[in-house]
C-alpha positions as CSV (number, residue, x, y, z in Angstrom):
1,M,195.1,205.1,259.3
2,S,195.6,201.9,261.1
3,S,196.0,202.6,264.6
4,L,197.8,200.9,267.8
5,V,196.8,201.6,271.4
6,Q,200.2,201.6,273.7
7,F,199.5,201.6,277.3
8,V,202.3,202.7,279.5
9,C,202.2,202.5,283.4
10,F,203.3,204.3,286.2
11,T,204.4,203.7,289.8
12,T,205.8,206.4,291.9
13,V,206.0,208.1,295.5
14,L,206.4,211.6,293.4
15,P,203.1,213.9,294.2
16,Q,201.4,214.7,291.2
17,P,203.2,218.0,290.2
18,E,206.4,216.5,290.4
19,F,205.6,213.6,288.3
20,L,204.3,215.8,285.6
21,L,207.5,217.7,285.7
22,A,209.3,214.5,284.9
23,W,206.4,212.9,282.7
24,E,206.2,215.9,280.0
25,P,209.6,215.8,278.4
26,F,209.1,211.8,278.4
27,A,206.1,212.3,276.5
28,S,207.1,215.0,274.3
29,A,209.9,213.2,272.7
30,F,207.4,210.3,271.9
31,L,205.0,213.2,270.5
32,S,207.9,213.9,268.1
33,R,208.1,210.3,267.1
34,G,204.5,210.0,265.8
35,I,201.9,209.7,268.8
36,E,198.8,211.0,267.7
37,R,197.0,211.5,271.0
38,I,198.5,210.9,274.6
39,V,196.0,210.9,277.6
40,L,197.5,210.5,281.0
41,S,195.1,209.6,284.2
42,E,196.1,209.4,287.7
43,N,195.0,206.6,290.0
44,T,192.4,208.2,292.7
45,E,193.3,206.0,295.4
46,R,197.5,206.4,295.2
47,S,197.8,204.1,298.3
48,T,196.3,201.1,296.2
49,E,199.1,198.5,295.5
50,A,196.8,196.5,293.5
51,S,196.8,199.1,290.7
52,F,199.1,201.6,289.1
53,D,199.5,205.5,290.1
54,Y,199.2,206.5,286.4
55,V,198.4,205.0,283.2
56,S,199.3,206.6,279.7
57,R,197.0,205.7,276.8
58,N,198.9,206.6,273.6
59,L,197.3,206.6,270.3
60,W,199.5,205.9,267.1
61,D,199.4,205.1,263.7
62,E,200.7,201.5,263.1
63,S,203.7,202.4,260.8
64,R,204.7,205.1,263.2
65,F,204.6,202.4,265.9
66,E,206.6,200.2,263.9
67,R,209.2,202.5,263.4
68,A,209.5,203.8,266.8
69,F,209.6,200.4,268.3
70,P,210.9,197.9,265.4
71,H,212.2,195.4,267.9
72,G,209.1,195.6,270.3
73,V,208.5,197.6,273.3
74,R,210.8,197.1,276.6
75,G,208.8,195.1,279.4
76,S,209.8,197.6,282.3
77,G,212.6,200.4,283.1
78,G,212.6,203.6,285.4
79,L,213.2,207.3,285.2
80,G,214.6,207.9,288.5
81,P,211.8,207.5,291.4
82,I,209.4,206.6,288.6
83,S,209.0,202.9,287.6
84,V,207.7,202.3,284.2
85,L,206.1,199.3,282.9
86,Q,205.1,198.7,279.0
87,A,201.6,196.9,279.1
88,G,202.4,196.6,275.3
89,G,200.5,197.4,272.1
90,F,196.6,196.8,271.7
91,R,194.1,197.4,268.8
92,L,190.6,198.7,269.8
93,A,188.2,195.9,269.2
94,E,185.0,197.4,270.7
95,S,183.7,201.2,272.2
96,A,180.8,202.6,272.9
97,G,181.0,206.5,273.2
98,V,184.9,206.7,273.3
99,D,186.7,208.7,271.0
100,L,190.3,207.8,271.2
101,A,191.2,211.0,269.1
102,T,189.7,213.3,271.5
103,G,191.1,215.0,274.5
104,Q,190.6,214.1,278.2
105,R,187.5,213.8,279.8
106,H,186.2,214.7,283.3
107,E,184.4,211.6,284.6
108,S,186.0,209.0,286.7
109,K,187.5,206.0,284.9
110,V,187.8,202.3,285.7
111,I,190.9,200.8,283.9
112,V,191.2,196.9,284.0
113,F,194.7,195.0,282.8
114,L,194.3,191.2,282.4
115,M,195.7,188.3,281.2
116,T,192.9,185.7,279.9
117,R,193.5,181.9,280.0
118,M,194.2,180.1,277.0
119,G,191.2,179.7,274.7
120,Q,188.9,182.1,277.3
121,R,189.8,185.7,275.8
122,E,186.2,185.6,273.9
123,L,184.6,184.4,277.0
124,A,185.9,186.9,279.1
125,R,184.8,189.5,276.5
126,G,181.3,188.4,276.4
127,S,181.3,188.7,280.1
128,V,183.0,192.1,280.2
129,R,180.4,193.5,277.5
130,A,177.4,192.4,279.3
131,A,179.0,194.1,283.0
132,L,179.2,197.1,280.8
133,Q,175.2,197.4,280.5
134,H,175.4,198.5,284.2
135,P,173.5,201.7,284.4
136,G,176.4,203.6,286.1
137,V,178.4,203.5,282.6
138,S,178.9,206.3,280.6
139,A,181.1,205.2,278.1
140,S,183.6,201.9,277.6
141,A,186.1,200.4,275.5
142,I,187.6,197.0,275.0
143,F,191.0,196.8,273.7
144,L,192.8,193.3,272.7
145,K,196.4,192.9,272.5
146,D,198.1,193.1,269.2
147,G,198.7,190.0,266.9
148,D,202.3,190.7,267.1
149,A,202.2,189.9,271.3
150,R,204.5,192.8,271.7
151,T,204.2,191.8,275.5
152,D,203.1,188.8,277.2
153,R,201.8,190.5,280.5
154,F,198.3,191.7,279.8
155,D,195.9,190.6,276.4
156,M,193.3,192.9,277.4
157,V,192.5,196.4,278.5
158,I,189.2,197.7,279.8
159,E,188.4,201.2,279.9
160,V,185.2,202.1,281.8
161,Y,184.0,205.8,282.2
162,C,181.6,206.0,285.1
163,R,178.9,207.9,286.3
164,D,179.0,209.5,289.5
165,G,179.0,207.2,292.7
166,A,179.3,204.0,290.5
167,S,182.9,203.6,290.1
168,D,183.4,201.0,293.2
169,E,180.4,198.9,292.4
170,I,182.1,198.7,288.9
171,V,185.1,197.6,290.0
172,D,183.6,194.9,291.6
173,T,181.2,193.9,288.6
174,L,184.5,193.5,286.5
175,R,186.6,191.5,289.0
176,N,183.6,188.9,289.5
177,V,182.8,188.7,285.8
178,T,186.7,188.0,285.0
179,A,187.7,185.8,287.8
180,T,187.2,182.6,286.0
181,H,188.9,183.5,282.9
182,V,192.1,184.9,284.1
183,T,195.4,183.4,284.5
184,A,197.1,183.2,288.1
185,A,198.4,186.8,287.4
186,P,196.3,189.1,289.4
187,V,193.8,191.3,287.5
188,I,195.2,195.1,287.9
189,V,192.3,197.3,288.4
190,G,191.8,201.0,289.7
191,T,190.0,203.9,289.5
192,Y,191.5,207.1,287.8
193,L,191.0,210.6,286.4
194,E,192.6,212.0,283.2
195,V,194.8,214.4,284.4
196,A,196.7,215.6,281.5
197,E,196.8,215.3,277.5
198,M,199.2,215.9,274.7
199,G,198.3,215.8,271.0
200,V,199.7,216.6,267.5
201,E,199.5,220.2,268.4
202,A,201.8,219.2,271.2
203,K,200.2,221.2,274.0
204,R,198.6,220.0,277.3
205,A,195.3,220.7,278.5
């Protein structure tokens, strides 16, 4: 099976219980359209303006993704008090200890969204790969934008599962190593916990 990973980002003032009540029907509708696994992560510092409040990582069979989005994904939208940004479709380029088909994990997780300068993506990827040797990293994954360029907002997403107490240092390290490779658009980075998941069995953990 050829897979694509769709990242959907949410910003909201709603507390978690109210957000989940609004999110679940939205996620269930897409689950019925062919998503294999959805993992929802919540920002542990919801007041941080430089990151999203929630990020959904959606694992698709590629052919089902194409049928669900024949003209590509919308860039942004809204669900009442919730703003939605489609980060686009990505392919898993490399991972260490991350299985996208499994359910949610319990470590804290750093998520980074960035757009690299023209010709700089592989250099950025090499810098990130070196940074992921940090002893506080328990697992990691690097996603690269699908070649069909479904959105132009980001071309790389990094997920890093952290050992206790390591997330702040890993955030700083990733900001530093990517700084010379990115465009003027800000690097979007935050620390998250996975709070919900749905799979083909259509139940939330």
